[in-house]
PLY file of the C-alpha trace (Angstrom):
ply
format ascii 1.0
element vertex 328
property float x
property float y
property float z
element edge 327
property int vertex1
property int vertex2
end_header
-18.98 -123.42 -41.50
-19.06 -125.72 -38.50
-17.86 -122.93 -36.26
-20.60 -120.64 -37.54
-23.14 -123.31 -36.90
-21.89 -123.92 -33.37
-21.89 -120.17 -32.73
-25.38 -119.81 -34.11
-26.63 -122.65 -31.94
-25.01 -121.21 -28.81
-26.64 -117.86 -29.61
-30.01 -119.38 -29.99
-29.72 -121.33 -26.78
-28.64 -118.16 -24.91
-31.68 -116.30 -26.24
-34.04 -119.18 -25.29
-32.61 -119.08 -21.75
-33.13 -115.41 -21.60
-36.66 -115.65 -22.92
-37.41 -118.47 -20.47
-36.04 -116.41 -17.56
-37.98 -113.35 -18.65
-41.15 -115.40 -18.96
-40.60 -116.87 -15.49
-40.06 -113.48 -13.98
-43.14 -112.11 -15.74
-45.23 -115.01 -14.62
-43.98 -114.78 -11.06
-44.59 -111.10 -11.07
-48.12 -111.62 -12.38
-48.83 -114.25 -9.71
-47.34 -111.99 -6.95
-49.48 -109.10 -8.25
-52.63 -111.35 -8.28
-51.93 -112.38 -4.71
-51.39 -108.81 -3.64
-54.72 -107.75 -5.25
-56.47 -110.70 -3.63
-55.09 -109.59 -0.22
-56.32 -106.12 -0.91
-59.77 -107.39 -1.77
-59.98 -109.42 1.41
-58.86 -106.44 3.38
-61.40 -104.10 1.79
-64.20 -106.65 2.38
-63.45 -106.82 6.13
-61.68 -103.60 7.16
-63.41 -101.34 9.72
-64.91 -98.10 8.32
-62.99 -95.04 9.30
-64.75 -92.66 11.66
-66.08 -89.53 10.00
-67.17 -86.33 11.73
-70.48 -86.59 9.79
-71.35 -90.08 11.02
-73.67 -88.71 13.68
-75.45 -86.34 11.26
-77.97 -88.64 9.66
-81.71 -88.88 8.98
-83.70 -90.33 11.91
-87.37 -91.10 12.36
-87.68 -87.59 14.00
-87.48 -86.05 10.54
-90.32 -88.21 9.36
-92.60 -87.57 12.43
-92.61 -91.20 13.55
-92.69 -92.39 17.11
-89.38 -94.00 18.01
-87.14 -95.27 20.81
-83.40 -95.67 20.57
-82.65 -99.24 21.51
-79.51 -101.39 21.95
-79.25 -105.12 22.22
-76.47 -107.72 22.59
-75.31 -109.99 19.83
-75.57 -113.79 20.05
-71.81 -113.95 20.43
-69.45 -111.10 21.38
-69.41 -108.11 23.66
-70.48 -105.29 21.39
-73.95 -103.73 21.26
-76.19 -103.40 18.22
-78.01 -100.13 18.09
-81.30 -99.38 16.45
-84.58 -97.60 16.38
-87.88 -99.15 17.51
-90.92 -97.60 15.94
-93.75 -98.77 18.12
-97.33 -99.65 17.28
-98.81 -100.90 20.52
-102.13 -102.02 18.86
-100.57 -104.93 17.08
-98.05 -107.75 17.55
-96.86 -107.47 13.83
-93.22 -106.52 13.51
-91.06 -105.69 10.47
-87.35 -105.79 10.74
-85.27 -103.72 8.26
-81.84 -104.79 7.14
-79.54 -102.28 5.42
-76.77 -102.92 2.88
-73.06 -103.38 3.04
-71.24 -100.39 4.53
-74.69 -98.73 5.02
-76.73 -97.91 8.08
-80.22 -97.94 9.49
-80.61 -94.29 8.55
-80.99 -95.44 4.89
-84.24 -97.26 5.80
-85.99 -94.43 7.60
-88.18 -93.76 4.60
-89.52 -97.15 4.02
-89.43 -97.89 7.82
-91.68 -94.87 8.41
-94.05 -95.93 5.63
-94.50 -99.40 7.19
-94.97 -97.89 10.66
-97.64 -95.56 9.25
-99.28 -98.65 7.75
-99.66 -100.01 11.20
-96.63 -102.22 11.97
-94.04 -102.16 14.68
-90.71 -101.61 12.97
-87.15 -102.36 14.02
-84.30 -100.69 12.14
-80.78 -101.45 13.38
-77.09 -101.23 12.35
-75.07 -104.28 11.76
-71.83 -104.40 13.72
-69.21 -102.18 12.01
-71.86 -100.14 10.35
-73.60 -96.91 11.23
-73.56 -96.19 14.94
-71.27 -99.20 15.32
-68.58 -98.07 12.83
-65.05 -98.85 13.87
-65.39 -102.66 13.99
-64.50 -105.07 11.19
-67.23 -106.20 8.85
-67.98 -109.15 6.63
-70.14 -109.44 3.49
-73.10 -111.14 5.20
-71.48 -113.78 7.40
-71.35 -112.08 10.85
-74.18 -109.78 9.81
-76.58 -112.84 9.61
-75.87 -113.54 13.27
-76.54 -109.81 14.11
-79.86 -110.28 12.32
-80.61 -113.31 14.45
-79.86 -111.16 17.47
-82.36 -108.67 16.33
-85.00 -111.48 16.12
-84.09 -112.39 19.70
-84.58 -108.77 20.80
-87.97 -108.58 19.13
-89.23 -111.92 20.70
-88.01 -110.85 24.13
-89.85 -107.56 23.84
-92.90 -109.07 22.18
-93.12 -112.86 22.77
-96.11 -113.24 20.44
-94.63 -111.24 17.61
-95.47 -112.04 13.96
-92.27 -110.96 12.18
-91.54 -110.06 8.63
-88.29 -108.68 7.24
-87.32 -106.33 4.43
-83.64 -106.19 3.36
-81.68 -104.34 0.74
-78.49 -105.52 -1.10
-76.35 -107.37 1.48
-79.26 -106.94 3.90
-81.51 -108.78 1.48
-79.12 -111.70 1.32
-78.82 -111.60 5.11
-82.64 -111.67 5.43
-82.77 -114.85 3.36
-79.99 -116.55 5.23
-81.26 -115.59 8.61
-84.84 -116.43 7.90
-83.67 -119.89 6.73
-82.30 -120.41 10.22
-85.08 -118.78 12.17
-88.66 -119.97 11.86
-89.88 -116.85 13.66
-89.59 -114.98 10.38
-92.92 -115.45 8.51
-92.17 -113.63 5.22
-89.22 -111.92 3.44
-88.85 -109.04 1.00
-85.33 -109.21 -0.56
-84.48 -106.16 -2.55
-81.37 -106.53 -4.74
-79.84 -109.70 -3.11
-76.70 -111.34 -4.22
-76.81 -115.12 -4.93
-73.37 -116.09 -3.63
-70.46 -114.33 -1.97
-67.99 -115.60 -4.59
-69.98 -114.46 -7.56
-70.71 -110.91 -6.31
-67.03 -110.32 -5.34
-65.92 -111.84 -8.68
-68.21 -109.59 -10.62
-67.15 -106.37 -8.79
-63.42 -107.20 -8.98
-63.84 -107.72 -12.68
-65.93 -104.61 -13.13
-63.25 -102.46 -11.48
-59.98 -104.08 -12.63
-61.07 -105.75 -15.90
-59.13 -108.87 -15.03
-60.37 -112.37 -14.03
-62.55 -111.59 -11.05
-63.10 -115.24 -10.14
-59.39 -116.00 -9.85
-58.88 -112.97 -7.53
-61.99 -113.84 -5.51
-60.79 -117.42 -5.06
-57.31 -116.18 -3.97
-58.99 -113.59 -1.60
-60.95 -116.46 -0.08
-57.60 -117.83 1.31
-57.24 -114.62 3.39
-60.86 -114.28 4.60
-60.60 -116.90 7.41
-57.77 -114.83 9.04
-59.34 -111.38 8.32
-63.02 -112.12 8.82
-63.39 -115.60 10.24
-65.22 -117.10 7.43
-65.03 -118.30 3.77
-67.10 -117.25 0.83
-68.78 -120.69 0.74
-70.39 -119.80 4.09
-72.39 -117.02 2.46
-74.76 -118.48 -0.21
-78.23 -116.98 -0.12
-79.15 -118.97 -3.19
-78.58 -122.14 -1.19
-80.83 -120.96 1.67
-83.63 -119.57 -0.38
-85.05 -123.11 -0.79
-85.25 -123.41 3.02
-87.77 -120.56 3.40
-90.82 -122.46 2.14
-93.66 -122.40 2.95
-92.91 -118.97 4.09
-93.24 -116.44 1.19
-90.46 -114.53 -0.52
-90.73 -111.45 -2.69
-87.55 -110.76 -4.70
-87.10 -107.17 -6.09
-84.25 -106.30 -8.46
-83.42 -103.60 -10.96
-82.54 -104.67 -14.52
-79.83 -102.07 -14.75
-78.12 -103.02 -11.58
-74.28 -102.96 -12.15
-73.31 -103.70 -8.56
-75.28 -106.95 -8.28
-76.49 -108.08 -11.75
-80.05 -109.06 -12.11
-79.01 -112.63 -12.76
-78.38 -112.97 -9.01
-82.07 -112.25 -8.30
-83.10 -114.75 -10.94
-80.95 -117.40 -9.35
-82.43 -116.68 -5.94
-85.98 -116.74 -7.24
-85.41 -120.00 -9.16
-83.95 -121.69 -6.07
-86.88 -120.60 -3.84
-90.04 -122.66 -3.52
-93.62 -121.43 -3.53
-94.98 -119.14 -2.43
-92.62 -116.67 -4.09
-92.90 -113.61 -6.40
-90.41 -111.67 -8.54
-90.51 -107.96 -9.43
-87.91 -106.85 -11.94
-87.89 -103.07 -12.00
-87.11 -102.10 -15.61
-84.20 -99.70 -15.90
-83.58 -99.52 -12.09
-80.09 -99.40 -10.77
-78.81 -101.03 -7.54
-81.67 -100.84 -4.97
-83.33 -98.38 -7.30
-86.81 -99.78 -7.56
-88.00 -97.62 -4.76
-86.85 -94.46 -6.55
-88.53 -95.36 -9.82
-92.00 -95.16 -8.24
-92.01 -94.60 -4.56
-95.88 -94.90 -4.15
-95.98 -98.11 -6.06
-93.08 -99.54 -4.21
-94.66 -98.79 -0.85
-98.01 -100.14 -2.05
-96.37 -103.40 -3.14
-94.40 -103.79 0.16
-97.46 -103.01 2.36
-99.64 -105.38 0.27
-97.06 -108.15 0.66
-96.92 -107.84 4.43
-100.68 -107.41 4.74
-101.24 -110.65 2.83
-98.67 -112.75 4.66
-98.18 -111.08 7.97
-101.62 -109.65 8.64
-103.17 -106.21 8.15
-101.66 -103.35 10.00
-103.62 -100.85 12.10
-104.68 -97.38 10.93
-102.31 -94.72 9.77
-100.57 -92.62 12.50
-98.12 -89.86 13.24
-96.09 -89.40 16.40
-93.40 -88.21 18.67
-90.00 -89.22 20.07
-89.50 -91.43 23.06
-86.57 -92.26 25.27
-83.84 -94.84 24.98
-84.16 -98.53 25.95
-81.39 -101.00 26.27
-81.98 -104.74 26.29
0 1
1 2
2 3
3 4
4 5
5 6
6 7
7 8
8 9
9 10
10 11
11 12
12 13
13 14
14 15
15 16
16 17
17 18
18 19
19 20
20 21
21 22
22 23
23 24
24 25
25 26
26 27
27 28
28 29
29 30
30 31
31 32
32 33
33 34
34 35
35 36
36 37
37 38
38 39
39 40
40 41
41 42
42 43
43 44
44 45
45 46
46 47
47 48
48 49
49 50
50 51
51 52
52 53
53 54
54 55
55 56
56 57
57 58
58 59
59 60
60 61
61 62
62 63
63 64
64 65
65 66
66 67
67 68
68 69
69 70
70 71
71 72
72 73
73 74
74 75
75 76
76 77
77 78
78 79
79 80
80 81
81 82
82 83
83 84
84 85
85 86
86 87
87 88
88 89
89 90
90 91
91 92
92 93
93 94
94 95
95 96
96 97
97 98
98 99
99 100
100 101
101 102
102 103
103 104
104 105
105 106
106 107
107 108
108 109
109 110
110 111
111 112
112 113
113 114
114 115
115 116
116 117
117 118
118 119
119 120
120 121
121 122
122 123
123 124
124 125
125 126
126 127
127 128
128 129
129 130
130 131
131 132
132 133
133 134
134 135
135 136
136 137
137 138
138 139
139 140
140 141
141 142
142 143
143 144
144 145
145 146
146 147
147 148
148 149
149 150
150 151
151 152
152 153
153 154
154 155
155 156
156 157
157 158
158 159
159 160
160 161
161 162
162 163
163 164
164 165
165 166
166 167
167 168
168 169
169 170
170 171
171 172
172 173
173 174
174 175
175 176
176 177
177 178
178 179
179 180
180 181
181 182
182 183
183 184
184 185
185 186
186 187
187 188
188 189
189 190
190 191
191 192
192 193
193 194
194 195
195 196
196 197
197 198
198 199
199 200
200 201
201 202
202 203
203 204
204 205
205 206
206 207
207 208
208 209
209 210
210 211
211 212
212 213
213 214
214 215
215 216
216 217
217 218
218 219
219 220
220 221
221 222
222 223
223 224
224 225
225 226
226 227
227 228
228 229
229 230
230 231
231 232
232 233
233 234
234 235
235 236
236 237
237 238
238 239
239 240
240 241
241 242
242 243
243 244
244 245
245 246
246 247
247 248
248 249
249 250
250 251
251 252
252 253
253 254
254 255
255 256
256 257
257 258
258 259
259 260
260 261
261 262
262 263
263 264
264 265
265 266
266 267
267 268
268 269
269 270
270 271
271 272
272 273
273 274
274 275
275 276
276 277
277 278
278 279
279 280
280 281
281 282
282 283
283 284
284 285
285 286
286 287
287 288
288 289
289 290
290 291
291 292
292 293
293 294
294 295
295 296
296 297
297 298
298 299
299 300
300 301
301 302
302 303
303 304
304 305
305 306
306 307
307 308
308 309
309 310
310 311
311 312
312 313
313 314
314 315
315 316
316 317
317 318
318 319
319 320
320 321
321 322
322 323
323 324
324 325
325 326
326 327
């Protein structure tokens, strides 16, 4: 009986050791997998866009009949050039800068840009570094792009020292508009369409949406790689923190209630953090950056009305031709 007891005890101990070893291997494998996924997320966030033969075949203001010049200007730091289109309205010193979204381009803003130009404003549409005409360079999710936006402000003020400047941004561009305007008093009013509140939260959400695992854990792990890949940390990109710094300059936040890329809660956080004057338009049923497509005339009316109230009335409606290239 004693021998059986000893043998049974030995067997149990052996099984426990095997189970512990298997558990340790599984835990280690899971942690290694999480780190690998986090590295991949950080890489995807910052990697250059591959060149595509179709990159040069995009909508321009030519297709909408707007006057425009191809322009290029230097960043605040670095040796690259930021390329854009200047839609001129010589009768006024009012200027609206358009900021596109992550992995997007200025071509996506030709429609609203032309509408604002026809309403009587100078308009600057430009590509962030690593986007559009500047594809091939690494990108970030709003950090370096905010400095590119500040360079666009510098370009406008050099070209037009008395410029009264407003900005309209979409998705990452909306968040950049908030963060950049917080730094630069030259911006007099901001329309932010579909902004995210914080870098950490938007990355967490999209990791979880795609992988169905803890997005926050992966986002925090990815944050350990971002300083080496992109030169920043997620804590450096928090539009919700900067929204309060805009006052007394007005902010209009637009967001679709069916946005799966950046949930509407982000817009609510930004709006709550901002001080008066501020306004919130929740587009019922709209997907990401989809408010415009629900009702184009109303969207344009709302945007033009906002800029007219806080930036000043534009001049009369116009149509035009193409002009040459200018580099600053």
